[in-house]
Residue, then its C-alpha position, 0 to 999 in steps of 0.5 A: m856263626e857259633e857263639i862261645f859264651v860263659p855258661a850259667l852253671g847254677m842259680a847263684m853264678d853271676n860272673a866268671v873270670l877269663l883265665e886264658w885264651l888258647k886260640q887267637p883271632g884268625d886261628q882255625v878251630n875244629v869241633g872240640d878245640i878248647v878256645a878259652v878257660i874260665e874260672t867261676d867261684k866253684t870250678t875252672l872250665d874249658l870252653p870248646a868250639e862246637t863247630s869248625g871255622v875261624l875264631g873271631k875277635h876276643m870280646y874280653a881280655v884275660n882277667d876280665e870278669v864276664p857275666a854269665g851268658n855273655t859271648l866271649c867270641v864267635v866261630l865263623a863259617p867259611g866266607e862269613a864275616e863278623a857283624 
């Protein structure tokens, strides 16, 4: 299981806003597929999958403010289930 999370991009970054989901729960994702787009106070950032598998449930909705380090979703390996 791979977690896709909001990276901390600097000492001052506390939160990001989830702008868009590009993949939905149950979608197949491959390495490098952009799963979500977030916005910080300085930039807009695409969040890619780093492993292939099936996207799990979204843990935040579009326009939610997400603390740096928090998981947005997971990519599940074949046969794996979410906790």
